[in-house]
N, C-alpha and C positions, 0 to 999 in steps of 0.2 A: 815329742808329742805328749808323753806321760807327764813331763814336767809342767807343760801348759795346763793339763787337766788337773793336776794337783794344785796348781796356782789358782785356777778357777774355783775349785772346791774350797780352798782356803778362803778366798774372797767371798764366796757364797755363804759359808758358815759364819764369817765375820759380820756380813750384812744381816743375817738372821739374828745373831746375838744382839746387834745394835738395835734392830727393830723391836726385839723382845724387851730390851732395856727401856727404850722409849715408850713402849706401850705400858710397861709396868709403872713408869713414873707418871703417866697420864692420869689426871684427876678424873674421878668418876663423874660423868655428866648426869646431873639430876634434872628430872623433868619439872615442868612448872607445877604440875599437880602435886608432886611430892613436896615441893617447897611450900606450896600454899596450904597444905594440910598440917604443917607444923605450927604449933601454937606456943606462945610464951607470954609471961606477964608483961614484958616490954611491948609486945604487940597490943595487948589490951589497953595499956596506958596511951600508946600512940593513937589507936583508934578513938579512944575517948577524947583525947586532946584535939584530934582532927574534927570530930563531930561538934565539940564545943566551939571550935574556931568557925566552922561553917554556919552554925546557928547564930553565933555572934555577928558574923558578916551580914546575915539577913536582917538583924535587928539594929545595926549601926545607924542606918539612915533615919530610922524613926525615933529612936530613944537617945542616942548619944548627944545630940545638940542640947537636950534639956539638962544634961549633967556637965558638959564641957563646952566652954565658950568657943574655943577654936574650931569645934566640929560644926559650927554654923556655916563655915565655908564648904561649898560643895566639893572642891578638889581635895580637901583634907579628908572628907568622908570617903571619897572614891579611893584615895590612897590607903586608908585604913582597911577598906573592904578588900582591895587587891592584896594587901599585905596578909590579911587573915586567910584568904583563899590560897595564896601561895604557900603560906606556912602549913596549912592543912594538907596540901598536896605533898609537901616535903615530908610531913609526918607519915602520910600514907605510903610514900615511896620507901620509907625506912622499915616498914613492917615486912613480915615474911610474904604476905600476899603481894605487896609492892615488888618485892624481889622476884616473886613468881611471874608477875606481869612483865618485868624486864626480861626474864628468861623466855617467856612466850613471844615477846616481840623479837628477840634475837633469833629464836627458832623460826619464826614466820619470815624474817628477812632471808634466812638460809634457804627456806623453801621457795621463796619468790625468785631466788637466783636460779633455781632448777627448772622454772617454768619455761616451756617453749611457746612463745607467742606466735600467733598466726601471721602470715605475711599479708601485705596489702591486698594482693589478689585473692587470697583465701578469705579475708574479711569481707571483701566485696561480694564474692560468690556466696558465702553463707548468709549475708544480709539479704540478698535477693531471694534465696531459698526460703528464708523465714518470712519475708513479705509475701511470697507466693502462697505459702501454706496458710498464712493469716487470711489472705483473700479468699482462698478456697473454703476455709472454715466459716468465714463471714457469709459467703453465699449460701452455704449449707444451713446455717442458723436462720438466715432470712427466709429460705424456702420452708423450713420447719415452722417458722412463725406464721407465714402466710397459710400453710396447710392447717394449722391449729385454729387460726382465726376463721377460716372457711368452715371447719368442723364445728366450732362453737356456734357460728352463725346458723348452721343447720338446726341445731338443738334449740337455740333461743328464738329463732324465727325472724 
């Protein structure tokens, strides 16, 4: 019996050491707010480039055909606008704020997996409860409206 206990103790201590080693190797999880607060010159350049691309995308349709013959075709202009918008979003995704947004989306997907959704029966029951309360409040507001109309009618004559 003592040998089994020693064997279990050894296995338990090995498991604890393995868990500690895994936890120490684990990368510290940064929140979206921490990532978004970091600023760098690269971010400023990428933001500026994205803003210029988005402004250019709004001006392509009006001004580009006067300077470039191929831009007279509507599909060329649409292609240029789409390319500028996509490039702007790629630039924004490479900033620290874009990285923070990706972290936020990842955290939101983890939280959505934890949600317990109501069953069909619970949804049906809660829907009827809400409709009943709405009906009661509507009747109450209607009665108040009639009362105040009557009261104002007494004063106005």
